GUDRENPA-882937 format. One record per residue: chain; residue in one letter; x, y, z of N, C-alpha, C in turn. Coordinates in steps of 0.05 Angstrom, whole numbers, plus 32768, in hexadecimal, padded with zeros to 4 digits. Atoms other than C-alpha are relative to their C-alpha. Layout:
GUDRENPA-882937
 c r n.east n.north n.up ca.east ca.north ca.up c.east c.north c.up
 A a      X       Y    Z       X        Y     Z      X       Y    Z
...
***
This chain:
GUDRENPA-882937
 c r n.east n.north n.up ca.east ca.north ca.up c.east c.north c.up
 A m   8004    8015 7FEE    8976     84F2  83F9   7FE6    7FF2 7FFA
 A n   8018    800F 8007    8945     84BC  83E3   8000    7FE6 800F
 A l   8002    8018 7FF0    893B     848B  841B   7FE3    7FF7 8002
 A k   801C    8009 7FFE    88FD     8460  8419   7FF8    7FFE 801D
 A r   8009    7FFF 7FE4    88D6     846C  8458   7FF7    7FE4 800A
 A i   8006    801A 7FF3    88D0     8430  8487   7FE8    8004 8012
 A k   8017    7FFD 7FEF    888D     8425  84A9   8005    7FF2 801B
 A e   7FFD    800C 7FE6    8888     8415  84F2   7FF0    7FE6 8001
 A r   800D    801A 7FFD    8877     83CD  8504   7FF2    8000 801B
 A t   800F    8001 7FE8    8840     83D0  8538   7FF8    7FE3 8006
 A y   8009    801B 7FF8    8826     8394  855F   7FE9    7FF7 7FEF
 A a   8017    8007 8010    87E6     8397  8537   8008    7FF7 7FE4
 A r   7FF6    8008 801B    880B     8394  84F4   800E    7FE5 8001
 A k   7FF2    8019 7FFD    8837     835C  850C   7FED    7FE8 8004
 A l   8013    8015 7FFA    87FC     8334  8527   7FF0    7FF9 7FE7
 A l   800F    8005 8018    87D4     833D  84E7   8010    7FF1 7FEB
 A s   7FEF    800E 8012    880F     8328  84BD   8004    7FE3 8008
 A f   7FFC    801C 7FF6    8819     82EA  84E9   7FE8    7FEF 7FFA
 A i   8019    800F 8004    87D0     82D5  84E4   7FFC    7FFA 7FE2
 A v   8003    8005 801D    87CE     82DE  8498   8014    7FEB 7FF7
 A g   7FEC    8013 8008    880F     82B8  8490   7FFA    7FE4 800A
 A l   8008    801A 7FF4    87F5     8281  84BE   7FEB    7FF2 7FEF
 A i   8015    800C 8011    87B8     8276  8493   800B    7FF7 7FE5
 A i   7FF4    8007 801A    87DF     8278  8452   8012    7FE7 8002
 A g   7FEF    8017 7FFB    8812     8247  846E   7FF0    7FE7 8004
 A w   8011    8018 7FFA    87DB     8218  8487   7FF5    7FF5 7FE6
 A v   800B    8008 801A    87BB     8217  8442   8015    7FF4 7FEE
 A f   7FEA    800A 8010    87FE     820C  8421   8008    7FE4 8008
 A y   7FF9    801B 7FF7    8810     81D0  844C   7FEA    7FEC 7FFB
 A l   8017    8011 8007    87CA     81B4  8443   8001    7FF7 7FE3
 A f   7FFD    8006 801D    87D5     81B8  83F8   8016    7FEB 7FFC
 A i   7FE9    8012 8003    8818     8194  83FF   7FF7    7FE3 8008
 A f   8009    801B 7FF7    87F8     815B  8427   7FEA    7FF5 7FEE
 A a   8016    8009 8013    87BC     8158  83F7   800C    7FF3 7FE7
 A v   7FF3    800B 8017    87EC     814B  83BE   8008    7FE3 8004
 A f   7FF7    801B 7FFA    8805     810D  83E1   7FEB    7FEE 800B
 A t   8016    8010 7FF7    87C1     80F5  83F6   7FF4    7FF1 7FE8
 A e   8008    8012 8017    87AA     80BA  83CB   7FE2    8005 7FF9
 A g   801B    7FFF 800B    876D     80C0  839F   7FF0    8018 800A
 A d   8013    7FEC 7FF7    8730     80E7  83B7   7FFD    8000 801E
 A q   8001    8001 7FE3    873E     80DA  8400   8003    801C 800C
 A e   7FFD    7FE7 7FF2    8736     8113  8430   801B    8001 800F
 A i   7FE7    7FFD 7FF2    8774     812F  8451   7FFC    7FF7 801D
 A p   8003    8009 7FE4    877D     810A  8494   8003    8017 8013
 A d   7FFF    7FEB 7FEC    8772     8134  84D2   801C    8006 800A
 A k   7FE5    7FFC 7FF6    87B9     8128  84E8   8010    8013 7FEE
 A f   7FF2    7FEE 8013    87D2     814C  84A9   7FF5    801D 8002
 A v   800B    7FE5 7FFC    87A2     8186  84B6   800D    800D 8018
 A y   7FF3    7FF5 7FE8    87BF     818F  84FC   801E    8005 7FFB
 A l   7FE4    7FFC 8006    8805     8185  84E2   8005    8018 7FEF
 A s   7FFE    7FE8 8010    87F9     81BB  84AF   7FFF    8019 8011
 A m   8002    7FE9 7FEE    87E5     81EB  84E6   801A    8004 8010
 A i   7FE7    7FFE 7FF0    8823     81DA  850F   8017    800A 7FEE
 A l   7FEA    7FF8 8012    8852     81E1  84D4   7FFD    801E 7FF8
 A s   8005    7FE4 8007    8831     8223  84C0   8008    8013 8017
 A f   7FF9    7FEF 7FE8    8839     823E  8507   801E    8003 8003
 A f   7FE2    7FFE 7FFC    8883     822D  850C   800D    800F 7FE8
 A t   7FF5    7FF1 8017    888F     8248  84C5   7FFD    801E 8005
 A m   8005    7FE3 7FFB    8870     828B  84D9   8011    800A 8017
 A v   7FEF    7FF8 7FEA    8898     828D  851A   801C    8006 7FF5
 A i   7FE5    7FFD 800C    88D9     8283  84F3   8000    8019 7FEE
 A y   8002    7FE9 8012    88C2     82B6  84BF   8000    801A 8010
 A s   8002    7FE8 7FF0    88B1     82E9  84F5   801B    8008 800C
 A i   7FE5    7FFB 7FF5    88F6     82E2  8515   8012    800C 7FEC
 A f   7FEF    7FF5 8015    891B     82ED  84D4   7FF6    801B 7FF6
 A s   800C    7FE7 800A    88EB     8324  84BF   8007    8017 8013
 A d   7FF9    7FEB 7FEC    88F7     834A  8500   801D    8007 7FFF
 A f   7FE3    7FFB 8002    8942     8342  84F9   8006    8012 7FE8
 A n   7FFB    7FF0 8018    8941     835E  84B2   7FF5    801C 8004
 A y   800C    7FE6 7FFB    8913     8397  84C8   8012    8011 8011
 A l   7FEF    7FF2 7FED    8940     83AB  8501   801B    8008 7FF3
 A k   7FE7    7FFA 800E    897F     83A8  84D6   7FFB    8017 7FEB
 A r   8007    7FEA 8013    895C     83D4  84A1   7FFE    801A 800F
 A l   8002    7FE7 7FF0    894C     8407  84D7   801C    800A 8008
 A q   7FE4    7FF8 7FF9    8995     8406  84EF   800E    800D 7FE9
 A l   7FF2    7FF5 8018    89B0     8411  84A9   7FF4    801B 7FF7
 A t   800D    7FE8 8009    897D     8446  8498   8005    8018 8012
 A t   7FFA    7FEA 7FED    8988     846F  84D7   801D    8008 7FFD
 A s   7FE4    7FF9 8004    89D3     846C  84CB   8003    8011 7FE6
 A a   8000    7FF1 8018    89C7     8485  8484   7FF5    801C 8004
 A l   800C    7FE5 7FFA    899B     84BE  849D   8014    8011 8010
 A y   7FED    7FF0 7FF1    89D0     84D3  84CF   8017    8009 7FEF
 A n   7FEB    7FF8 8013    8A05     84D3  8499   7FF7    8016 7FED
 A n   800B    7FEB 8012    89D7     84FC  846C   8000    801B 800F
 A m   8001    7FE7 7FF1    89CE     8530  84A3   801C    800C 8002
 A s   7FE4    7FF6 7FFE    8A1A     8535  84AC   8009    800C 7FE6
 A f   7FF8    7FF6 801B    8A24     853D  8461   7FF3    801B 7FFA
 A y   800E    7FE7 8007    89EF     8573  8459   8007    8017 8012
 A k   7FF6    7FEB 7FEE    8A07     8599  8496   801A    800B 7FF6
 A k   7FE7    7FF7 800B    8A4C     859B  8479   7FFC    8010 7FE6
 A r   8007    7FF2 8019    8A2F     85AF  8435   7FF5    801C 8006
 A e   800C    7FE7 7FF9    8A07     85E6  8456   8015    8014 800A
 A k   7FEA    7FEF 7FF6    8A44     8601  847A   8010    800B 7FE9
 A e   7FF0    7FF8 8017    8A6B     8603  8439   7FF1    8015 7FEF
 A l   800F    7FED 8010    8A33     8626  8414   7FFD    801B 800E
 A l   8002    7FE7 7FF1    8A2B     8659  844B   801A    8010 7FFF
 A t   7FE6    7FF3 8003    8A75     8668  844A   8004    800C 7FE5
 A k   7FFE    7FF6 801B    8A72     8670  83FF   7FEF    8018 7FFC
 A s   8013    7FE9 8002    8A36     869F  8404   800C    8018 800E
 A e   7FF4    7FE9 7FF1    8A59     86CA  8438   8017    800C 7FF1
 A g   7FEA    7FF6 8010    8A96     86CE  840C   7FF7    8011 7FE9
 A i   800B    7FF0 8017    8A6D     86E6  83D1   7FF5    801B 8009
 A i   800B    7FE7 7FF6    8A49     8719  83FB   8015    8013 8009
 A s   7FEA    7FEF 7FF7    8A89     8733  8419   800E    800E 7FE9
 A k   7FF4    7FF4 8018    8AA7     873E  83D4   7FED    8013 7FF2
 A f   8013    7FEF 800F    8A67     875B  83B8   7FFB    801A 800F
 A l   8005    7FE8 7FF1    8A5D     878D  83F0   8013    8003 8017
 A n   7FEC    7FFF 7FEB    8A9E     8790  8416   8001    801C 800E
 A h   8000    7FE5 7FF4    8A92     87DA  8425   7FE9    8004 8013
 A e   8017    7FFE 7FEE    8A52     87CC  844C   8006    7FF4 801B
 A s   7FF9    8009 7FE5    8A5E     87C7  8496   7FED    7FEB 800B
 A d   8013    8014 7FF6    8A1F     87A0  84A4   8005    7FE4 7FF5
 A i   7FF9    801A 800C    8A34     8769  8474   8018    7FF4 800F
 A q   7FE8    8009 7FF2    8A78     8765  8494   7FF9    7FF6 801C
 A k   8007    8008 7FE5    8A58     8761  84D8   7FF2    7FE5 8000
 A t   800E    801A 8002    8A2A     8728  84C2   8013    7FE9 7FFB
 A v   7FEC    8015 8006    8A64     8701  84A4   8011    7FFA 8018
 A a   7FEF    8005 7FE8    8A8E     870B  84E2   7FF1    7FF1 8015
 A m   8010    800D 7FEC    8A55     86F5  850F   7FFC    7FE2 7FF9
 A s   8005    801C 8008    8A48     86B6  84E7   8019    7FEF 8002
 A r   7FE7    800F 7FFE    8A91     86A2  84EA   800A    7FFF 801D
 A a   7FF6    7FFF 7FE4    8A99     86B1  8535   7FF7    7FE7 800F
 A g   8008    8016 7FEF    8A94     867D  856C   800F    7FE7 7FFB
 A n   7FF3    801A 8003    8AA4     8634  856D   8003    7FF8 7FE3
 A p   7FFC    8007 801C    8AC3     861C  852B   7FF0    7FE6 7FF9
 A e   800F    8018 8006    8A9B     85DB  8532   7FE5    8009 7FF4
 A f   8019    7FF9 800E    8A5C     85DA  8507   7FEA    8001 8015
 A n   8016    7FFC 7FEE    8A20     85F4  852D   7FE7    8006 7FEF
 A y   8017    7FFD 8012    89DE     85EB  8509   7FEF    8018 8006
 A n   8011    7FEA 7FF9    89B4     861D  852F   800D    801B 7FFD
 A t   7FF1    7FE7 8004    89EA     8652  852D   8000    8008 7FE3
 A e   7FFF    7FF9 801C    89EF     864D  84E2   7FE4    8007 7FF5
 A l   801B    7FF8 8008    89A4     8652  84DC   7FFD    801E 8005
 A g   8002    7FE4 7FFA    89A9     8696  84FE   8011    8011 7FED
 A s   7FEF    7FF1 8012    89E3     86AE  84D2   7FF4    8000 7FE4
 A l   800D    8001 801A    89BD     8698  8494   7FE9    8014 8000
 A s   8015    7FED 7FFE    8982     86C1  84AB   800A    801D 7FFE
 A d   7FF3    7FE5 8001    89AF     86FE  84B6   8008    8007 7FE3
 A l   7FF7    7FFB 801C    89CC     86F6  8470   7FE9    8006 7FEE
 A k   8017    7FFD 8012    8988     86F0  8450   7FF3    801C 8005
 A v   800B    7FE5 7FFA    896F     872F  8474   8011    8015 7FF3
 A t   7FEE    7FEC 800C    89AD     8755  845D   7FFD    8000 7FE1
 A i   8002    8002 801D    89A6     873B  8415   7FE7    800F 7FF6
 A e   8019    7FF3 8008    895E     8755  8413   8003    801E 7FFD
 A k   7FFC    7FE3 8002    8979     879C  841B   800D    8009 7FE6
 A y   7FF1    7FF8 8018    89A0     8799  83DA   7FF6    7FF0 7FE8
 A p   800C    800D 8017    897A     8789  839A   8015    7FF2 7FED
 A d   7FEC    800C 8011    89BA     877D  8372   800B    7FE6 800B
 A l   7FF6    8018 7FF2    89D4     874B  83A5   7FEB    7FEA 8000
 A k   8016    8013 7FFF    8990     872A  83AB   7FFC    7FF2 7FE5
 A a   8004    800B 801B    898E     8720  835F   8018    7FEF 7FF7
 A d   7FE9    800F 8008    89D3     8700  835D   7FFA    7FE2 8000
 A k   8008    801C 8002    89C9     86B9  8344   8011    7FEE 8012
 A h   7FF0    8011 7FEF    8A03     869D  836C   7FF6    8000 801D
 A i   800B    7FFE 7FE5    89E6     86B7  83AD   7FE5    7FF1 8001
 A t   801A    800D 8000    89A0     86A0  839A   8002    7FE1 8000
 A n   7FFC    801D 8001    89B8     865A  8389   800B    7FF5 801A
 A a   7FF4    8009 7FE7    89E2     8654  83C8   7FEC    8000 8016
 A l   8014    7FFF 7FEB    89AA     866A  83F6   7FEA    7FEB 7FFB
 A a   8014    8015 8005    8979     863B  83D3   800B    7FE4 8008
 A q   7FF4    8019 7FF9    89AA     8601  83DD   8002    7FFD 801E
 A i   7FFE    8001 7FE3    89B3     8614  8426   7FE5    7FF9 800C
 A e   801B    8006 7FF7    8968     8614  8431   7FF8    7FE3 7FFB
 A e   8006    801C 8006    8963     85D1  840E   800E    7FED 8013
 A s   7FF1    8010 7FEC    8999     85B4  843C   7FF2    8000 801B
 A q   800E    7FFE 7FE6    8974     85CE  8479   7FE7    7FEF 8001
 A n   8019    8010 8001    8933     85AD  8463   8007    7FE2 8001
 A i   7FF8    801D 8000    8957     856B  8456   8009    7FF8 801B
 A i   7FF7    8006 7FE5    8979     856E  849A   7FE9    7FFD 8013
 A l   8018    8001 7FEE    8937     857D  84BD   7FF0    7FE6 7FFB
 A n   800F    8019 8006    8913     8544  8499   800F    7FE7 8009
 A s   7FEF    8017 7FF8    894D     8515  84A7   7FFF    7FFD 801E
 A k   8001    8002 7FE3    894B     8526  84F1   7FE6    7FF3 8009
 A l   801B    800B 7FF9    8900     8518  84F5   7FFE    7FE2 7FFA
 A m   8002    801C 8008    8906     84D7  84CF   8013    7FEF 8011
 A y   7FED    800E 7FEF    8944     84C2  84F7   7FF4    7FF9 801B
 A n   800B    8004 7FE6    8920     84CB  8539   7FE7    7FED 7FFF
 A d   8016    8013 8003    88E2     84A6  851E   800B    7FE4 7FFF
 A y   7FF4    801B 8003    890E     846B  850B   800C    7FF6 8019
 A v   7FF5    8008 7FE6    8931     846B  854E   7FE9    7FF7 8012
 A t   8017    8009 7FF1    88EC     8467  856E   7FF6    7FE5 7FF8
 A y   8008    801A 800A    88D8     842D  8541   8013    7FEA 800A
 A y   7FEB    8014 7FF9    891A     8409  854F   7FFF    7FFA 801E
 A n   7FFF    8004 7FE3    891A     8413  859B   7FE7    7FF1 8009
 A s   8018    800E 7FF9    88D2     83FB  859E   8001    7FE3 7FF7
 A a   7FFF    801B 800B    88DF     83BF  8572   8012    7FED 800F
 A i   7FED    8012 7FF2    891B     83A4  8599   7FF6    7FF6 801B
 A i   800B    8009 7FE6    88F1     839E  85D8   7FE6    7FF1 7FFC
 A s   8019    800F 8005    88B7     837B  85B6   8007    7FE4 7FF7
 A f   7FFC    801B 8009    88AE     8332  85A5   7FFF    7FFE 7FE2
 A p   7FEC    8012 7FF4    88D2     830E  8586   801C    800B 8003
 A a   7FE5    7FF4 8000    890D     833E  8581   800C    8001 801C
 A v   7FF6    7FFE 7FE4    8912     8345  85CD   800E    7FE6 8008
 A l   7FF4    801A 7FFA    8925     82FA  85D0   801C    7FFD 7FF4
 A f   7FE7    8004 800F    895F     8303  859F   8011    801A 8001
 A s   7FF2    7FE6 8000    8977     834A  85B0   801E    7FFD 8006
 A g   7FE3    8005 7FF9    89B8     8330  85CF   800E    7FF3 7FE9
 A f   7FF4    800F 8016    89C6     8300  8596   8003    8011 7FE7
 A w   7FFF    7FEF 8018    89B6     8334  8561   800F    801A 8005
 A d   7FF1    7FE8 7FF9    89DE     8369  8586   7FEF    801A 7FFC
 A l   8012    7FE9 8002    89A3     8399  858C   8001    8011 8019
 A t   7FFF    7FEE 7FEA    89AC     83D5  85B9   7FF0    8019 7FF9
 A p   8010    7FE8 8006    8980     8413  85C0   8010    8016 7FF2
 A m   7FF3    7FEA 800E    8991     844D  8592   7FF9    801B 800C
 A e   8005    7FE5 7FF5    8997     8496  85A7   7FF1    8011 7FEC
 A f   800E    7FED 8012    8968     84CB  858C   8014    8016 7FF8
 A y   7FEF    7FEA 800A    8988     8502  8563   7FF8    801A 800F
 A a   8005    7FE6 7FF3    898F     8545  8587   8018    8011 7FFA
 A d   7FEB    7FED 8004    89B7     8583  8576   8010    8004 8019
 A l   7FEF    7FFD 7FE9    89F2     858F  85A4   7FF7    8017 8012
 A d   8007    7FE8 7FF0    89D6     85D2  85BA   7FE3    8000 8009
 A d   801C    8001 7FF7    898F     85BA  85C7   7FFF    7FFD 801E
***
């Protein structure tokens, strides 16, 4: 998962960007009017004021479109993060099932392994992230008791991939909730608050495990 992190747009950042853009725009329009000013004459005051006005309205329009693009990026990125979490949860479940199958075949005469496998498969068939964390811990504790099983490359690879999936899921959850915070704050700030209905902007829900 390689998603470029999006920074939060605070009022201070937006104000600074607006002021800098205002100055650049003013200089740009002054240059345009200077090109059409005859000879060595100074730029008339009316063109100086007109440059300020044009620069201001240019930055207002830019800010509106910039906010729209920012909010849409947040929407798409949070959706991608949610899909990533679903994918890696499914992957983790498949890897855990595969690991349990290997362990069962490797030590099918050990009652504690059978008990661990049975416990991890019990309960609601729907995927439960916290429950699988517990079963993974049980399996790892059991594996530690058997050097031959611990050294098995298939088990080692499967457990490493499960841990990788867990880390990705955790990071995705944290980033997802950060982006929801950015998004919900942005849609109630100016200028997005004026266009929220037209842009179809509604608050997003924070991610939470079903058993939290």
